[in-house]
Backbone as JSON, one array per atom type, in Angstrom:
{
  "sequence": "MAFVWFFGVLGGACLLLIVTLMRRNGRRTETAEGLRIEEQARIQAHEDRVSYNSLSVHSSMPTAGDAYQRRR",
  "N": [[133.95, 89.23, 92.27], [131.39, 88.79, 91.41], [129.95, 90.64, 92.88], [130.73, 93.01, 91.7], [129.59, 92.79, 89.14], [126.88, 92.64, 89.92], [126.45, 95.17, 91.21], [127.09, 96.76, 89.06], [125.07, 96.18, 87.18], [122.87, 96.99, 88.71], [123.49, 99.71, 89.06], [123.42, 100.51, 86.37], [120.69, 100.11, 85.8], [119.57, 102.01, 87.51], [120.64, 104.34, 86.4], [119.41, 104.27, 83.87], [116.73, 104.64, 84.65], [116.88, 107.21, 85.75], [117.64, 108.73, 83.5], [115.39, 108.31, 81.88], [113.35, 109.51, 83.43], [114.27, 112.14, 83.57], [114.18, 112.87, 80.91], [111.49, 113.08, 80.41], [110.82, 115.5, 81.57], [108.83, 116.66, 83.14], [106.53, 117.18, 81.68], [103.2, 118.06, 80.89], [100.04, 116.61, 80.03], [98.63, 117.43, 76.91], [96.44, 117.05, 75.27], [92.84, 116.99, 75.0], [91.6, 114.65, 75.88], [93.6, 113.48, 77.44], [93.8, 115.43, 79.43], [91.3, 115.15, 80.64], [91.56, 112.58, 81.69], [93.64, 113.01, 83.54], [92.34, 114.81, 85.24], [90.26, 113.22, 86.29], [91.81, 111.32, 87.66], [93.0, 112.98, 89.55], [90.74, 113.83, 91.0], [89.85, 111.34, 91.98], [92.04, 110.67, 93.6], [91.85, 112.68, 95.53], [89.36, 112.03, 96.68], [90.0, 109.53, 97.74], [91.94, 110.25, 99.65], [90.34, 111.67, 101.43], [88.44, 109.74, 102.17], [89.96, 107.69, 103.33], [91.39, 108.72, 105.48], [93.07, 109.07, 108.68], [91.28, 109.67, 110.81], [88.72, 108.95, 109.81], [89.09, 106.25, 109.29], [89.92, 105.01, 111.7], [87.97, 105.63, 113.54], [85.63, 104.37, 112.98], [83.31, 101.63, 112.73], [84.3, 98.35, 111.7], [83.44, 96.99, 108.51], [81.87, 94.53, 106.37], [82.84, 95.02, 103.88], [85.36, 96.06, 104.12], [88.91, 96.39, 103.51], [90.55, 94.56, 104.89], [89.01, 92.32, 105.15], [89.06, 91.13, 102.67], [91.54, 90.03, 102.46], [91.86, 87.44, 103.26]],
  "CA": [[133.63, 89.59, 90.91], [129.93, 88.78, 91.29], [129.45, 91.91, 93.42], [130.97, 94.04, 90.69], [128.53, 92.63, 88.14], [125.6, 92.98, 90.53], [126.34, 96.61, 91.37], [127.12, 97.35, 87.72], [123.71, 96.06, 86.63], [122.01, 97.84, 89.53], [123.8, 101.09, 88.71], [122.92, 100.73, 85.02], [119.24, 100.25, 85.88], [119.29, 103.32, 88.12], [120.97, 105.35, 85.41], [118.35, 104.23, 82.87], [115.54, 105.27, 85.24], [117.14, 108.65, 85.88], [117.59, 109.32, 82.16], [113.99, 108.26, 81.44], [112.57, 110.51, 84.15], [114.74, 113.47, 83.2], [113.76, 113.14, 79.54], [110.08, 113.48, 80.43], [110.9, 116.93, 81.85], [107.63, 117.13, 83.83], [105.53, 117.66, 80.73], [101.81, 117.74, 81.16], [99.27, 116.18, 78.87], [98.09, 118.58, 76.2], [95.19, 116.74, 74.56], [91.64, 117.08, 75.85], [91.37, 113.34, 76.5], [94.59, 113.33, 78.51], [93.44, 116.32, 80.53], [90.17, 114.54, 81.36], [92.09, 111.46, 82.47], [94.36, 113.58, 84.68], [91.37, 115.39, 86.16], [89.59, 112.12, 87.0], [92.78, 110.75, 88.59], [93.15, 113.94, 90.65], [89.51, 113.77, 91.8], [89.86, 110.06, 92.69], [93.04, 110.75, 94.66], [91.29, 113.51, 96.6], [88.33, 111.25, 97.36], [90.68, 108.5, 98.53], [92.55, 110.88, 100.82], [89.27, 112.02, 102.37], [87.78, 108.52, 102.65], [90.84, 106.8, 104.07], [92.27, 109.41, 106.42], [93.18, 108.39, 109.96], [90.08, 109.86, 111.6], [87.59, 108.17, 109.29], [89.38, 104.82, 109.33], [90.06, 104.47, 113.05], [86.84, 105.93, 114.42], [84.41, 103.74, 112.48], [83.23, 100.19, 112.92], [84.66, 97.64, 110.47], [82.32, 96.42, 107.77], [82.23, 93.36, 105.56], [83.49, 95.47, 102.66], [86.68, 96.63, 104.37], [89.99, 95.72, 102.79], [91.13, 93.44, 105.62], [88.16, 91.16, 104.95], [89.4, 90.51, 101.39], [92.9, 89.49, 102.5], [91.87, 86.02, 103.65]],
  "C": [[132.11, 89.65, 90.7], [129.33, 90.08, 91.83], [129.63, 93.04, 92.42], [129.89, 93.98, 89.61], [127.18, 93.07, 88.7], [125.43, 94.5, 90.65], [126.42, 97.34, 90.03], [125.75, 97.31, 87.07], [122.75, 96.96, 87.4], [122.24, 99.32, 89.2], [123.3, 101.44, 87.31], [121.41, 100.91, 85.0], [118.85, 101.59, 86.48], [119.56, 104.44, 87.13], [119.9, 105.42, 84.32], [117.08, 104.89, 83.39], [115.71, 106.78, 85.35], [117.04, 109.33, 84.52], [116.16, 109.36, 81.65], [113.18, 109.34, 82.12], [113.0, 111.92, 83.8], [114.29, 113.85, 81.79], [112.3, 113.57, 79.48], [109.94, 114.96, 80.73], [109.62, 117.49, 82.47], [106.56, 117.66, 82.91], [104.15, 117.22, 81.15], [101.15, 117.29, 79.88], [98.62, 117.39, 78.22], [96.77, 118.3, 75.51], [94.03, 116.79, 75.54], [91.38, 115.76, 76.57], [92.34, 113.11, 77.65], [94.28, 114.21, 79.7], [92.27, 115.77, 81.32], [90.64, 113.38, 82.23], [92.83, 111.96, 83.71], [93.4, 114.16, 85.71], [90.66, 114.3, 86.96], [90.53, 111.48, 88.02], [92.98, 111.67, 89.8], [91.93, 113.91, 91.57], [89.48, 112.47, 92.61], [90.88, 110.08, 93.83], [92.54, 111.59, 95.83], [90.24, 112.73, 97.39], [88.94, 110.15, 98.23], [91.32, 109.08, 99.77], [91.5, 111.22, 101.86], [88.67, 110.76, 102.98], [88.66, 107.69, 103.57], [91.8, 107.55, 104.99], [92.19, 108.73, 107.78], [91.9, 108.5, 110.79], [88.93, 108.99, 111.11], [87.84, 106.67, 109.37], [89.35, 104.29, 110.75], [88.88, 104.77, 113.96], [85.55, 105.29, 113.94], [84.47, 102.24, 112.73], [83.62, 99.5, 111.62], [83.41, 97.06, 109.81], [82.79, 95.25, 106.94], [82.96, 93.78, 104.3], [84.88, 96.03, 102.88], [87.77, 95.78, 103.74], [90.53, 94.53, 103.56], [90.27, 92.2, 105.49], [88.55, 90.42, 103.68], [90.76, 89.85, 101.42], [92.93, 88.0, 102.82], [92.08, 85.1, 102.49]]
}
């Protein structure tokens, strides 16, 4: 009986997520402020892809500012 409840709650959560995502319908931001925020996020994502690609990460010496230094 516990499995039925567990999968019922899990299925309900999945259904809620699907309905929420489908309701958004892929709309884009229409205000100028929202467009600026989207543009900055797109530029930052591009810079991150360039900065952290496999060639640049694995062919350079580690520095004190690298992410693995902060994990301690």
